[in-house]
C-alpha positions as MATLAB code, in Angstrom:
seq = 'MKWLGAIAFALCASAAGAQEIVIEELDGLEDGITLRQTPIFEEIVEEVRAVPGTGAILRGLDKMSGQVEDFELQNGYSIGFGNLRVDLAECRHPDDNPTGEAYAFLTIFDGPAVGDPAFQGWMIASSPALSAMDHARYDVWVLRCTTDAAEGTE';
ca = [
       3.860   -8.001   49.660;
       5.844   -4.942   48.517;
       7.847   -7.188   46.225;
       4.682   -8.358   44.414;
       4.095   -4.815   43.106;
       7.735   -4.619   42.033;
       7.408   -7.857   40.074;
       4.234   -6.665   38.338;
       5.940   -3.381   37.401;
       9.016   -5.215   36.133;
       6.914   -7.569   34.013;
       5.056   -4.657   32.402;
       8.305   -2.829   31.762;
       9.852   -5.936   30.236;
       7.015   -6.412   27.743;
       7.499   -2.876   26.476;
      11.273   -3.171   26.334;
      11.464   -6.733   24.968;
      13.524   -7.908   27.916;
      13.610  -11.060   29.946;
      12.953  -11.003   33.703;
      14.857  -13.397   35.908;
      13.504  -13.873   39.426;
      15.787  -15.466   41.989;
      14.797  -16.444   45.512;
      17.521  -16.524   48.089;
      16.947  -18.593   51.219;
      13.163  -18.344   50.692;
      13.093  -14.951   52.368;
      10.789  -12.161   51.235;
      13.704   -9.707   51.140;
      15.876  -12.195   49.251;
      14.109  -11.781   45.910;
      16.087   -9.964   43.228;
      14.997   -8.879   39.786;
      17.471   -8.758   36.964;
      16.624   -7.514   33.462;
      18.696   -8.775   30.576;
      18.171   -8.100   26.876;
      17.013  -11.149   24.948;
      18.292   -9.877   21.605;
      20.656   -7.273   20.302;
      19.531   -4.565   17.938;
      20.058   -5.719   14.360;
      20.484   -3.015   11.769;
      20.834   -3.926    8.124;
      21.532   -1.151    5.689;
      20.183   -1.559    2.167;
      21.112    0.838   -0.617;
      18.050    1.938   -2.614;
      18.499    3.230   -6.149;
      15.937    4.963   -8.366;
      14.126    2.990  -11.015;
      12.677    4.454  -14.203;
       9.076    4.098  -13.045;
       6.649    1.772  -11.284;
       4.005   -0.857  -11.917;
       0.913    0.067   -9.887;
      -2.332   -1.775   -9.311;
      -5.688   -0.072   -8.912;
      -8.920   -1.541   -7.575;
     -12.399   -0.086   -8.053;
     -14.211   -1.463   -4.990;
     -17.663   -0.796   -6.486;
     -17.230   -2.686   -9.762;
     -14.462   -5.066   -8.707;
     -12.338   -3.896  -11.637;
      -8.601   -4.434  -11.140;
      -6.165   -2.684  -13.428;
      -2.361   -2.751  -13.545;
      -0.678    0.271  -15.054;
       2.899    1.337  -15.680;
       3.892    4.862  -14.809;
       7.227    6.595  -15.406;
       8.871    8.787  -12.747;
       7.495   12.331  -12.944;
       4.306   11.386  -14.836;
       0.597   11.021  -14.020;
      -2.152    8.607  -14.977;
      -5.900    8.545  -14.467;
      -7.657    5.661  -12.761;
     -11.412    6.117  -12.404;
     -11.885    9.533  -10.780;
      -8.329    9.506   -9.415;
      -5.216   11.177  -10.740;
      -2.059    9.291   -9.687;
       1.289   11.147   -9.800;
       4.537    9.193   -9.405;
       7.463   11.297   -8.189;
       9.959    8.435   -7.892;
      10.221    4.694   -7.450;
      13.222    3.215   -5.630;
      14.356   -0.382   -5.221;
      17.238   -2.221   -3.514;
      20.444   -2.052   -5.537;
      20.966   -5.813   -5.475;
      17.309   -6.852   -6.049;
      15.311   -4.596   -8.404;
      12.213   -6.818   -8.454;
      12.242   -7.760   -4.763;
      10.996   -4.534   -3.228;
       9.693   -1.149   -4.303;
       9.283    2.191   -2.552;
       7.236    4.712   -4.549;
       6.428    8.308   -3.657;
       2.875    8.902   -4.887;
       0.489   11.830   -4.838;
      -3.121   10.824   -5.527;
      -5.893   13.348   -6.123;
      -9.604   12.552   -6.006;
     -11.022   14.375   -9.017;
      -9.276   17.464  -10.373;
      -5.888   18.231   -8.837;
      -7.174   21.103   -6.737;
      -6.822   21.226   -2.972;
      -5.417   18.560   -0.710;
      -4.516   15.178   -2.190;
      -6.331   12.030   -1.100;
      -2.892   10.492   -0.489;
       0.672   11.720   -0.541;
       3.650    9.706    0.655;
       5.788    6.626    0.204;
       4.063    3.332   -0.539;
       5.977    0.120    0.067;
       5.286   -2.876   -2.175;
       5.852   -5.548    0.475;
       3.727   -3.714    3.093;
       0.878   -1.947    1.276;
      -1.136   -1.460    4.479;
       1.746    0.338    6.196;
       1.145    3.507    4.203;
      -2.134    3.074    2.369;
      -4.543    5.429    0.667;
      -7.838    5.692    2.557;
     -10.547    6.080   -0.071;
     -14.162    4.886   -0.078;
     -14.130    3.600   -3.656;
     -10.551    3.076   -4.868;
      -7.392    1.330   -3.726;
      -4.001    1.903   -5.347;
      -0.791    0.132   -4.404;
       2.732   -0.461   -5.738;
       3.761   -3.795   -7.230;
       7.361   -3.130   -8.323;
       9.709   -0.634   -9.908;
      10.673   -0.673  -13.551;
      14.293   -0.374  -14.664;
      16.191    0.364  -17.873;
      16.017   -2.286  -20.602;
      19.748   -2.893  -20.147;
      19.098   -3.872  -16.528;
      16.266   -6.274  -17.401;
      12.896   -4.533  -17.248;
      10.026   -6.649  -16.018;
];
């Protein structure tokens, strides 16, 4: 029965490491069981070059009134939404697809810009819940970056 504990440990380890467990029985003997771990996929790394846009299109939601507002903000500027002050440091997008993804560094203050911000960090347009502002009344998220008119601004 010692091998049963080894199998349980190997199965737990494989779930964490995304590996496949192969159990082989040799001659039906208790000592003839071998465990072999093999990777089921190779690590895939895709590098995408992100370039700065001129600003961002953001969406704000007032959870109390249900009001939804889209606003455009240039890099380095601020805008008010309800009691919030939203500062956009920079919006970046993939070089080959300016409307496909957006990464915006935002600082959001609740009320006057004194003290700690309600949110500070990168928001990602395709995964707004990954780095979201936690506020009782308001939600703010990134829709896309804006670009120069020569590049085809949305």
